[in-house]
C-alpha angles and dihedrals in degrees: 000000000000091000093052092048092048090048092051092049090049092051092048093050092051090050092052092048091050090053092049090051090051094050101039118094142074124318124189144176125185122186124189120185129207088256090059093252113151132209120181129181122188125181126178119195110195124206091239090067098259129118140194126201132195126188120189127182131178109187115171096214095035125116102252097016094211122048132180120187127179137195137177140173142110133312137198132188130216125166091350091303115119118208120201126208131186121193108220091212099048108021105039120070139127093301102032101053103150116099109208094183110132092024119132131184132184118231107224123191138146111279115244086229091059105097096175125111090244112132115224114180115222107245149148118240113197109226099183139355140165085229095084097208093053096063111106094009115141118207118194124219113248 
C-alpha cells in the first residue's frame, strides 16, 4: 500500500512540474494606436513560482504622458487557471506598486490532441483582477 501511495504522489508531482514548465516564460502585448499612443504589457512567469510584471504607456495627451507600473509576487496553476498573489510586506514597495492578489488568468494553448492545421497562439487571458484595466487582457507567449 505504501508503494502504491508513494508512486501516485510521485506521478502527480511530475505532472505538476511539467505543467509549470509549459506555462513559465515571457508574455507580452503591445498596442499602438493611430495617434501614436503606446501601451505595453510584459509578464514573466518564473519556474520557481514567482512573477514580475511591467506596464508601460505613452499617451500624448495623458497626464503624465509616460507611465511605468510594476508588480511582482507568486503564482500557482490549477486546471489551466493561474492565480496570482502579492505579499504586501515583501512584494509591494515604492517601485512595485501593483497588487495582483485576486487576479486569475487562463492558460490557453493548442491541445496536443488537436491534429488540425489551426494555429492557436499560446497566451494568458486575464479573467478577473482587482486591477481594473487588467481584466480581459490577453498576453501572448514570446
